[in-house]
Backbone as XML, in Angstrom:
<?xml version="1.0"?>
<chain id="A" units="angstrom">
  <residue number="1" name="UNK">
    <atom name="N" x="-42.823" y="-91.385" z="-328.513"/>
    <atom name="CA" x="-42.233" y="-92.614" z="-328.064"/>
    <atom name="C" x="-41.339" y="-93.144" z="-329.174"/>
  </residue>
  <residue number="2" name="UNK">
    <atom name="N" x="-40.267" y="-93.783" z="-328.795"/>
    <atom name="CA" x="-39.367" y="-94.410" z="-329.757"/>
    <atom name="C" x="-39.887" y="-95.797" z="-330.101"/>
  </residue>
  <residue number="3" name="UNK">
    <atom name="N" x="-39.941" y="-96.090" z="-331.393"/>
    <atom name="CA" x="-40.399" y="-97.397" z="-331.828"/>
    <atom name="C" x="-39.456" y="-97.967" z="-332.868"/>
  </residue>
  <residue number="4" name="UNK">
    <atom name="N" x="-39.589" y="-99.264" z="-333.111"/>
    <atom name="CA" x="-38.780" y="-99.876" z="-334.165"/>
    <atom name="C" x="-39.578" y="-100.953" z="-334.882"/>
  </residue>
  <residue number="5" name="UNK">
    <atom name="N" x="-39.192" y="-101.150" z="-336.140"/>
    <atom name="CA" x="-39.816" y="-102.183" z="-336.958"/>
    <atom name="C" x="-39.191" y="-103.507" z="-336.540"/>
  </residue>
  <residue number="6" name="UNK">
    <atom name="N" x="-40.015" y="-104.462" z="-336.150"/>
    <atom name="CA" x="-39.509" y="-105.693" z="-335.569"/>
    <atom name="C" x="-38.653" y="-106.502" z="-336.547"/>
  </residue>
  <residue number="7" name="UNK">
    <atom name="N" x="-39.004" y="-106.520" z="-337.841"/>
    <atom name="CA" x="-38.295" y="-107.396" z="-338.779"/>
    <atom name="C" x="-36.880" y="-106.934" z="-339.107"/>
  </residue>
  <residue number="8" name="UNK">
    <atom name="N" x="-36.630" y="-105.615" z="-339.075"/>
    <atom name="CA" x="-35.314" y="-105.146" z="-339.501"/>
    <atom name="C" x="-34.685" y="-104.114" z="-338.567"/>
  </residue>
  <residue number="9" name="UNK">
    <atom name="N" x="-35.341" y="-103.831" z="-337.440"/>
    <atom name="CA" x="-34.813" y="-102.959" z="-336.386"/>
    <atom name="C" x="-34.663" y="-101.503" z="-336.805"/>
  </residue>
  <residue number="10" name="UNK">
    <atom name="N" x="-35.360" y="-101.055" z="-337.845"/>
    <atom name="CA" x="-35.359" y="-99.642" z="-338.241"/>
    <atom name="C" x="-36.097" y="-98.851" z="-337.167"/>
  </residue>
  <residue number="11" name="UNK">
    <atom name="N" x="-35.490" y="-97.751" z="-336.706"/>
    <atom name="CA" x="-36.061" y="-96.976" z="-335.611"/>
    <atom name="C" x="-36.683" y="-95.678" z="-336.089"/>
  </residue>
  <residue number="12" name="UNK">
    <atom name="N" x="-37.724" y="-95.249" z="-335.371"/>
    <atom name="CA" x="-38.383" y="-93.988" z="-335.656"/>
    <atom name="C" x="-39.139" y="-93.511" z="-334.427"/>
  </residue>
  <residue number="13" name="UNK">
    <atom name="N" x="-39.836" y="-92.409" z="-334.588"/>
    <atom name="CA" x="-40.625" y="-91.821" z="-333.507"/>
    <atom name="C" x="-42.095" y="-92.081" z="-333.795"/>
  </residue>
  <residue number="14" name="UNK">
    <atom name="N" x="-42.827" y="-92.567" z="-332.799"/>
    <atom name="CA" x="-44.257" y="-92.811" z="-332.920"/>
    <atom name="C" x="-44.987" y="-91.599" z="-332.349"/>
  </residue>
  <residue number="15" name="UNK">
    <atom name="N" x="-45.913" y="-91.060" z="-333.144"/>
    <atom name="CA" x="-46.669" y="-89.880" z="-332.719"/>
    <atom name="C" x="-48.155" y="-90.161" z="-332.883"/>
  </residue>
  <residue number="16" name="UNK">
    <atom name="N" x="-48.933" y="-89.922" z="-331.819"/>
    <atom name="CA" x="-50.384" y="-90.056" z="-331.891"/>
    <atom name="C" x="-50.987" y="-88.891" z="-332.640"/>
  </residue>
  <residue number="17" name="UNK">
    <atom name="N" x="-52.137" y="-89.147" z="-333.252"/>
    <atom name="CA" x="-52.796" y="-88.094" z="-334.029"/>
    <atom name="C" x="-54.162" y="-87.707" z="-333.473"/>
  </residue>
  <residue number="18" name="UNK">
    <atom name="N" x="-54.586" y="-88.318" z="-332.359"/>
    <atom name="CA" x="-55.918" y="-88.076" z="-331.840"/>
    <atom name="C" x="-56.966" y="-88.887" z="-332.579"/>
  </residue>
  <residue number="19" name="UNK">
    <atom name="N" x="-56.534" y="-89.739" z="-333.479"/>
    <atom name="CA" x="-57.415" y="-90.651" z="-334.202"/>
    <atom name="C" x="-56.978" y="-92.062" z="-333.848"/>
  </residue>
  <residue number="20" name="UNK">
    <atom name="N" x="-57.704" y="-93.064" z="-334.295"/>
    <atom name="CA" x="-57.259" y="-94.423" z="-333.962"/>
    <atom name="C" x="-56.071" y="-94.889" z="-334.801"/>
  </residue>
  <residue number="21" name="UNK">
    <atom name="N" x="-55.111" y="-94.022" z="-335.047"/>
    <atom name="CA" x="-53.880" y="-94.419" z="-335.740"/>
    <atom name="C" x="-52.738" y="-93.532" z="-335.282"/>
  </residue>
  <residue number="22" name="UNK">
    <atom name="N" x="-51.519" y="-93.989" z="-335.561"/>
    <atom name="CA" x="-50.312" y="-93.231" z="-335.237"/>
    <atom name="C" x="-49.558" y="-92.938" z="-336.527"/>
  </residue>
  <residue number="23" name="UNK">
    <atom name="N" x="-48.610" y="-92.028" z="-336.435"/>
    <atom name="CA" x="-47.639" y="-91.805" z="-337.506"/>
    <atom name="C" x="-46.281" y="-92.255" z="-336.992"/>
  </residue>
  <residue number="24" name="UNK">
    <atom name="N" x="-45.509" y="-92.900" z="-337.846"/>
    <atom name="CA" x="-44.129" y="-93.231" z="-337.513"/>
    <atom name="C" x="-43.263" y="-92.279" z="-338.318"/>
  </residue>
  <residue number="25" name="UNK">
    <atom name="N" x="-42.485" y="-91.469" z="-337.621"/>
    <atom name="CA" x="-41.740" y="-90.373" z="-338.238"/>
    <atom name="C" x="-40.254" y="-90.674" z="-338.352"/>
  </residue>
  <residue number="26" name="UNK">
    <atom name="N" x="-39.627" y="-89.975" z="-339.284"/>
    <atom name="CA" x="-38.171" y="-89.994" z="-339.474"/>
    <atom name="C" x="-37.633" y="-91.337" z="-339.948"/>
  </residue>
  <residue number="27" name="UNK">
    <atom name="N" x="-38.371" y="-92.004" z="-340.815"/>
    <atom name="CA" x="-37.908" y="-93.242" z="-341.446"/>
    <atom name="C" x="-37.469" y="-92.891" z="-342.866"/>
  </residue>
  <residue number="28" name="UNK">
    <atom name="N" x="-36.204" y="-93.092" z="-343.172"/>
    <atom name="CA" x="-35.669" y="-92.749" z="-344.490"/>
    <atom name="C" x="-36.353" y="-93.534" z="-345.603"/>
  </residue>
  <residue number="29" name="UNK">
    <atom name="N" x="-36.395" y="-92.936" z="-346.793"/>
    <atom name="CA" x="-37.061" y="-93.561" z="-347.939"/>
    <atom name="C" x="-36.443" y="-94.895" z="-348.346"/>
  </residue>
  <residue number="30" name="UNK">
    <atom name="N" x="-35.165" y="-95.092" z="-348.086"/>
    <atom name="CA" x="-34.527" y="-96.347" z="-348.503"/>
    <atom name="C" x="-34.733" y="-97.483" z="-347.499"/>
  </residue>
  <residue number="31" name="UNK">
    <atom name="N" x="-35.418" y="-97.224" z="-346.380"/>
    <atom name="CA" x="-35.688" y="-98.269" z="-345.381"/>
    <atom name="C" x="-36.787" y="-99.202" z="-345.892"/>
  </residue>
  <residue number="32" name="UNK">
    <atom name="N" x="-36.617" y="-100.493" z="-345.646"/>
    <atom name="CA" x="-37.567" y="-101.509" z="-346.094"/>
    <atom name="C" x="-38.721" y="-101.619" z="-345.093"/>
  </residue>
  <residue number="33" name="UNK">
    <atom name="N" x="-39.794" y="-100.863" z="-345.343"/>
    <atom name="CA" x="-40.983" y="-100.877" z="-344.500"/>
    <atom name="C" x="-42.164" y="-101.246" z="-345.397"/>
  </residue>
  <residue number="34" name="UNK">
    <atom name="N" x="-42.979" y="-102.213" z="-344.945"/>
    <atom name="CA" x="-44.122" y="-102.666" z="-345.733"/>
    <atom name="C" x="-45.370" y="-102.725" z="-344.860"/>
  </residue>
  <residue number="35" name="UNK">
    <atom name="N" x="-46.536" y="-102.668" z="-345.498"/>
    <atom name="CA" x="-47.785" y="-102.864" z="-344.777"/>
    <atom name="C" x="-47.756" y="-104.224" z="-344.086"/>
  </residue>
  <residue number="36" name="UNK">
    <atom name="N" x="-48.239" y="-104.259" z="-342.852"/>
    <atom name="CA" x="-48.250" y="-105.508" z="-342.091"/>
    <atom name="C" x="-47.065" y="-105.683" z="-341.162"/>
  </residue>
  <residue number="37" name="UNK">
    <atom name="N" x="-46.025" y="-104.850" z="-341.295"/>
    <atom name="CA" x="-44.870" y="-104.939" z="-340.400"/>
    <atom name="C" x="-45.284" y="-104.595" z="-338.972"/>
  </residue>
  <residue number="38" name="UNK">
    <atom name="N" x="-44.710" y="-105.291" z="-338.010"/>
    <atom name="CA" x="-45.007" y="-105.066" z="-336.593"/>
    <atom name="C" x="-44.071" y="-104.008" z="-336.027"/>
  </residue>
  <residue number="39" name="UNK">
    <atom name="N" x="-44.644" y="-103.070" z="-335.252"/>
    <atom name="CA" x="-43.877" y="-102.018" z="-334.591"/>
    <atom name="C" x="-43.904" y="-102.293" z="-333.089"/>
  </residue>
  <residue number="40" name="UNK">
    <atom name="N" x="-42.722" y="-102.227" z="-332.442"/>
    <atom name="CA" x="-42.597" y="-102.437" z="-331.000"/>
    <atom name="C" x="-41.824" y="-101.268" z="-330.391"/>
  </residue>
  <residue number="41" name="UNK">
    <atom name="N" x="-41.894" y="-101.135" z="-329.066"/>
    <atom name="CA" x="-41.114" y="-100.093" z="-328.400"/>
    <atom name="C" x="-39.628" y="-100.438" z="-328.493"/>
  </residue>
  <residue number="42" name="UNK">
    <atom name="N" x="-38.801" y="-99.401" z="-328.598"/>
    <atom name="CA" x="-37.365" y="-99.616" z="-328.771"/>
    <atom name="C" x="-36.607" y="-99.693" z="-327.457"/>
  </residue>
  <residue number="43" name="UNK">
    <atom name="N" x="-37.185" y="-99.154" z="-326.396"/>
    <atom name="CA" x="-36.489" y="-99.116" z="-325.116"/>
    <atom name="C" x="-35.622" y="-97.883" z="-324.943"/>
  </residue>
  <residue number="44" name="UNK">
    <atom name="N" x="-35.421" y="-97.114" z="-326.006"/>
    <atom name="CA" x="-34.613" y="-95.900" z="-325.909"/>
    <atom name="C" x="-35.364" y="-94.829" z="-325.128"/>
  </residue>
  <residue number="45" name="UNK">
    <atom name="N" x="-34.652" y="-94.036" z="-324.388"/>
    <atom name="CA" x="-35.264" y="-92.975" z="-323.613"/>
    <atom name="C" x="-35.698" y="-93.410" z="-322.228"/>
  </residue>
  <residue number="46" name="UNK">
    <atom name="N" x="-35.854" y="-94.711" z="-322.019"/>
    <atom name="CA" x="-36.175" y="-95.217" z="-320.697"/>
    <atom name="C" x="-37.625" y="-95.090" z="-320.269"/>
  </residue>
  <residue number="47" name="UNK">
    <atom name="N" x="-38.504" y="-94.565" z="-321.112"/>
    <atom name="CA" x="-39.910" y="-94.419" z="-320.720"/>
    <atom name="C" x="-40.665" y="-95.733" z="-320.785"/>
  </residue>
  <residue number="48" name="UNK">
    <atom name="N" x="-40.350" y="-96.566" z="-321.777"/>
    <atom name="CA" x="-41.029" y="-97.849" z="-321.958"/>
    <atom name="C" x="-39.982" y="-98.944" z="-322.140"/>
  </residue>
  <residue number="49" name="UNK">
    <atom name="N" x="-40.230" y="-100.140" z="-321.607"/>
    <atom name="CA" x="-39.300" y="-101.251" z="-321.831"/>
    <atom name="C" x="-39.286" y="-101.647" z="-323.314"/>
  </residue>
  <residue number="50" name="UNK">
    <atom name="N" x="-38.213" y="-102.271" z="-323.734"/>
    <atom name="CA" x="-38.058" y="-102.710" z="-325.116"/>
    <atom name="C" x="-39.007" y="-103.876" z="-325.419"/>
  </residue>
  <residue number="51" name="UNK">
    <atom name="N" x="-39.594" y="-103.851" z="-326.629"/>
    <atom name="CA" x="-40.346" y="-104.993" z="-327.122"/>
    <atom name="C" x="-41.841" y="-105.002" z="-326.874"/>
  </residue>
  <residue number="52" name="UNK">
    <atom name="N" x="-42.421" y="-103.936" z="-326.312"/>
    <atom name="CA" x="-43.870" y="-103.894" z="-326.118"/>
    <atom name="C" x="-44.524" y="-103.624" z="-327.473"/>
  </residue>
  <residue number="53" name="UNK">
    <atom name="N" x="-45.513" y="-104.435" z="-327.881"/>
    <atom name="CA" x="-46.181" y="-104.202" z="-329.169"/>
    <atom name="C" x="-46.870" y="-102.836" z="-329.204"/>
  </residue>
  <residue number="54" name="UNK">
    <atom name="N" x="-46.634" y="-102.090" z="-330.274"/>
    <atom name="CA" x="-47.255" y="-100.781" z="-330.468"/>
    <atom name="C" x="-48.365" y="-100.881" z="-331.503"/>
  </residue>
  <residue number="55" name="UNK">
    <atom name="N" x="-48.088" y="-101.544" z="-332.616"/>
    <atom name="CA" x="-49.088" y="-101.664" z="-333.672"/>
    <atom name="C" x="-48.537" y="-102.300" z="-334.921"/>
  </residue>
  <residue number="56" name="UNK">
    <atom name="N" x="-49.307" y="-102.151" z="-336.004"/>
    <atom name="CA" x="-48.970" y="-102.730" z="-337.295"/>
    <atom name="C" x="-49.003" y="-101.639" z="-338.352"/>
  </residue>
  <residue number="57" name="UNK">
    <atom name="N" x="-48.036" y="-101.654" z="-339.259"/>
    <atom name="CA" x="-47.995" y="-100.666" z="-340.345"/>
    <atom name="C" x="-49.211" y="-100.889" z="-341.240"/>
  </residue>
  <residue number="58" name="UNK">
    <atom name="N" x="-50.016" y="-99.829" z="-341.408"/>
    <atom name="CA" x="-51.216" y="-99.934" z="-342.242"/>
    <atom name="C" x="-51.039" y="-99.267" z="-343.598"/>
  </residue>
  <residue number="59" name="UNK">
    <atom name="N" x="-50.119" y="-98.296" z="-343.698"/>
    <atom name="CA" x="-49.833" y="-97.696" z="-345.014"/>
    <atom name="C" x="-48.430" y="-97.091" z="-345.028"/>
  </residue>
  <residue number="60" name="UNK">
    <atom name="N" x="-47.827" y="-97.146" z="-346.211"/>
    <atom name="CA" x="-46.496" y="-96.569" z="-346.434"/>
    <atom name="C" x="-46.566" y="-95.759" z="-347.722"/>
  </residue>
  <residue number="61" name="UNK">
    <atom name="N" x="-46.172" y="-94.477" z="-347.641"/>
    <atom name="CA" x="-46.175" y="-93.606" z="-348.816"/>
    <atom name="C" x="-44.815" y="-92.946" z="-348.942"/>
  </residue>
  <residue number="62" name="UNK">
    <atom name="N" x="-44.253" y="-93.024" z="-350.132"/>
    <atom name="CA" x="-42.986" y="-92.340" z="-350.416"/>
    <atom name="C" x="-43.296" y="-91.195" z="-351.372"/>
  </residue>
  <residue number="63" name="UNK">
    <atom name="N" x="-43.151" y="-89.965" z="-350.891"/>
    <atom name="CA" x="-43.416" y="-88.792" z="-351.718"/>
    <atom name="C" x="-42.188" y="-88.454" z="-352.556"/>
  </residue>
  <residue number="64" name="UNK">
    <atom name="N" x="-42.391" y="-87.643" z="-353.577"/>
    <atom name="CA" x="-41.271" y="-87.245" z="-354.435"/>
    <atom name="C" x="-40.318" y="-86.301" z="-353.709"/>
  </residue>
  <residue number="65" name="UNK">
    <atom name="N" x="-40.864" y="-85.476" z="-352.831"/>
    <atom name="CA" x="-40.036" y="-84.537" z="-352.085"/>
    <atom name="C" x="-39.730" y="-85.066" z="-350.695"/>
  </residue>
  <residue number="66" name="UNK">
    <atom name="N" x="-38.639" y="-84.595" z="-350.152"/>
    <atom name="CA" x="-38.276" y="-84.978" z="-348.790"/>
    <atom name="C" x="-37.487" y="-86.277" z="-348.748"/>
  </residue>
  <residue number="67" name="UNK">
    <atom name="N" x="-36.978" y="-86.576" z="-347.565"/>
    <atom name="CA" x="-36.137" y="-87.759" z="-347.417"/>
    <atom name="C" x="-36.782" y="-88.863" z="-346.586"/>
  </residue>
  <residue number="68" name="UNK">
    <atom name="N" x="-38.007" y="-88.611" z="-346.068"/>
    <atom name="CA" x="-38.657" y="-89.577" z="-345.193"/>
    <atom name="C" x="-39.921" y="-90.169" z="-345.809"/>
  </residue>
  <residue number="69" name="UNK">
    <atom name="N" x="-40.273" y="-91.366" z="-345.355"/>
    <atom name="CA" x="-41.511" y="-92.012" z="-345.757"/>
    <atom name="C" x="-42.652" y="-91.534" z="-344.848"/>
  </residue>
  <residue number="70" name="UNK">
    <atom name="N" x="-43.885" y="-91.586" z="-345.363"/>
    <atom name="CA" x="-45.068" y="-91.327" z="-344.546"/>
    <atom name="C" x="-45.642" y="-92.684" z="-344.151"/>
  </residue>
  <residue number="71" name="UNK">
    <atom name="N" x="-45.590" y="-93.000" z="-342.863"/>
    <atom name="CA" x="-45.996" y="-94.319" z="-342.379"/>
    <atom name="C" x="-47.122" y="-94.159" z="-341.366"/>
  </residue>
  <residue number="72" name="UNK">
    <atom name="N" x="-48.214" y="-94.889" z="-341.593"/>
    <atom name="CA" x="-49.340" y="-94.909" z="-340.666"/>
    <atom name="C" x="-49.350" y="-96.260" z="-339.961"/>
  </residue>
  <residue number="73" name="UNK">
    <atom name="N" x="-49.568" y="-96.225" z="-338.649"/>
    <atom name="CA" x="-49.550" y="-97.435" z="-337.826"/>
    <atom name="C" x="-50.902" y="-97.588" z="-337.134"/>
  </residue>
  <residue number="74" name="UNK">
    <atom name="N" x="-51.496" y="-98.773" z="-337.259"/>
    <atom name="CA" x="-52.727" y="-99.098" z="-336.543"/>
    <atom name="C" x="-52.344" y="-99.652" z="-335.173"/>
  </residue>
  <residue number="75" name="UNK">
    <atom name="N" x="-52.935" y="-99.107" z="-334.089"/>
    <atom name="CA" x="-52.571" y="-99.565" z="-332.744"/>
    <atom name="C" x="-52.793" y="-101.063" z="-332.544"/>
  </residue>
  <residue number="76" name="UNK">
    <atom name="N" x="-52.008" y="-101.641" z="-331.654"/>
    <atom name="CA" x="-52.102" y="-103.072" z="-331.347"/>
    <atom name="C" x="-53.345" y="-103.389" z="-330.525"/>
  </residue>
  <residue number="77" name="UNK">
    <atom name="N" x="-53.942" y="-102.378" z="-329.895"/>
    <atom name="CA" x="-55.130" y="-102.588" z="-329.066"/>
    <atom name="C" x="-56.215" y="-101.585" z="-329.431"/>
  </residue>
  <residue number="78" name="UNK">
    <atom name="N" x="-57.451" y="-101.929" z="-329.091"/>
    <atom name="CA" x="-58.568" y="-101.002" z="-329.215"/>
    <atom name="C" x="-58.718" y="-100.327" z="-327.852"/>
  </residue>
  <residue number="79" name="UNK">
    <atom name="N" x="-58.336" y="-99.063" z="-327.753"/>
    <atom name="CA" x="-58.286" y="-98.386" z="-326.459"/>
    <atom name="C" x="-59.655" y="-98.238" z="-325.804"/>
  </residue>
  <residue number="80" name="UNK">
    <atom name="N" x="-60.730" y="-98.283" z="-326.573"/>
    <atom name="CA" x="-62.072" y="-98.160" z="-325.985"/>
    <atom name="C" x="-62.548" y="-99.465" z="-325.358"/>
  </residue>
  <residue number="81" name="UNK">
    <atom name="N" x="-61.810" y="-100.559" z="-325.556"/>
    <atom name="CA" x="-62.226" y="-101.850" z="-325.016"/>
    <atom name="C" x="-61.198" y="-102.459" z="-324.058"/>
  </residue>
  <residue number="82" name="UNK">
    <atom name="N" x="-60.305" y="-101.639" z="-323.524"/>
    <atom name="CA" x="-59.314" y="-102.153" z="-322.569"/>
    <atom name="C" x="-59.975" y="-102.536" z="-321.253"/>
  </residue>
  <residue number="83" name="UNK">
    <atom name="N" x="-59.578" y="-103.674" z="-320.708"/>
    <atom name="CA" x="-60.077" y="-104.105" z="-319.408"/>
    <atom name="C" x="-58.991" y="-104.054" z="-318.343"/>
  </residue>
  <residue number="84" name="UNK">
    <atom name="N" x="-57.752" y="-104.206" z="-318.745"/>
    <atom name="CA" x="-56.635" y="-104.204" z="-317.808"/>
    <atom name="C" x="-55.604" y="-103.181" z="-318.254"/>
  </residue>
  <residue number="85" name="UNK">
    <atom name="N" x="-54.931" y="-102.599" z="-317.285"/>
    <atom name="CA" x="-53.906" y="-101.610" z="-317.553"/>
    <atom name="C" x="-52.714" y="-101.899" z="-316.654"/>
  </residue>
  <residue number="86" name="UNK">
    <atom name="N" x="-51.530" y="-101.880" z="-317.212"/>
    <atom name="CA" x="-50.309" y="-102.062" z="-316.431"/>
    <atom name="C" x="-49.633" y="-100.702" z="-316.315"/>
  </residue>
  <residue number="87" name="UNK">
    <atom name="N" x="-49.333" y="-100.303" z="-315.099"/>
    <atom name="CA" x="-48.646" y="-99.047" z="-314.850"/>
    <atom name="C" x="-47.190" y="-99.365" z="-314.559"/>
  </residue>
  <residue number="88" name="UNK">
    <atom name="N" x="-46.271" y="-98.742" z="-315.304"/>
    <atom name="CA" x="-44.844" y="-98.963" z="-315.124"/>
    <atom name="C" x="-44.299" y="-97.826" z="-314.272"/>
  </residue>
  <residue number="89" name="UNK">
    <atom name="N" x="-43.797" y="-98.161" z="-313.111"/>
    <atom name="CA" x="-43.259" y="-97.156" z="-312.196"/>
    <atom name="C" x="-41.738" y="-97.138" z="-312.282"/>
  </residue>
  <residue number="90" name="UNK">
    <atom name="N" x="-41.167" y="-95.945" z="-312.147"/>
    <atom name="CA" x="-39.715" y="-95.788" z="-312.156"/>
    <atom name="C" x="-39.285" y="-95.225" z="-310.804"/>
  </residue>
  <residue number="91" name="UNK">
    <atom name="N" x="-38.082" y="-95.547" z="-310.393"/>
    <atom name="CA" x="-37.549" y="-95.038" z="-309.149"/>
    <atom name="C" x="-37.223" y="-93.551" z="-309.260"/>
  </residue>
  <residue number="92" name="UNK">
    <atom name="N" x="-36.655" y="-93.138" z="-310.398"/>
    <atom name="CA" x="-36.266" y="-91.743" z="-310.568"/>
    <atom name="C" x="-37.301" y="-91.023" z="-311.441"/>
  </residue>
  <residue number="93" name="UNK">
    <atom name="N" x="-37.289" y="-89.737" z="-311.373"/>
    <atom name="CA" x="-38.212" y="-88.917" z="-312.147"/>
    <atom name="C" x="-37.857" y="-88.978" z="-313.630"/>
  </residue>
  <residue number="94" name="UNK">
    <atom name="N" x="-38.869" y="-88.860" z="-314.503"/>
    <atom name="CA" x="-38.609" y="-88.856" z="-315.946"/>
    <atom name="C" x="-37.874" y="-87.602" z="-316.388"/>
  </residue>
  <residue number="95" name="UNK">
    <atom name="N" x="-37.872" y="-86.558" z="-315.546"/>
    <atom name="CA" x="-37.220" y="-85.300" z="-315.915"/>
    <atom name="C" x="-35.762" y="-85.245" z="-315.496"/>
  </residue>
  <residue number="96" name="UNK">
    <atom name="N" x="-35.290" y="-86.256" z="-314.811"/>
    <atom name="CA" x="-33.884" y="-86.242" z="-314.358"/>
    <atom name="C" x="-32.949" y="-86.630" z="-315.480"/>
  </residue>
</chain>
């Protein structure tokens, strides 16, 4: 899913890890990302509307090698305690 940092609109890809956290990928090292920053959906790709809360940055690591930061995001919700679910339907297929 495409996500962005709410404070400065930096965009990246959100990837689940099968654990209660996500990774935010492809964020350049010079981007201003800090623990506590809010991540929301970007609206790109058309799968999710813009502005839905995804989570909060829980850690940021800049390694010596490579051009991207390692960013961990804590989900905005506890998936084991959800009571309501909203299903977003589209008129056209996602594969079109």
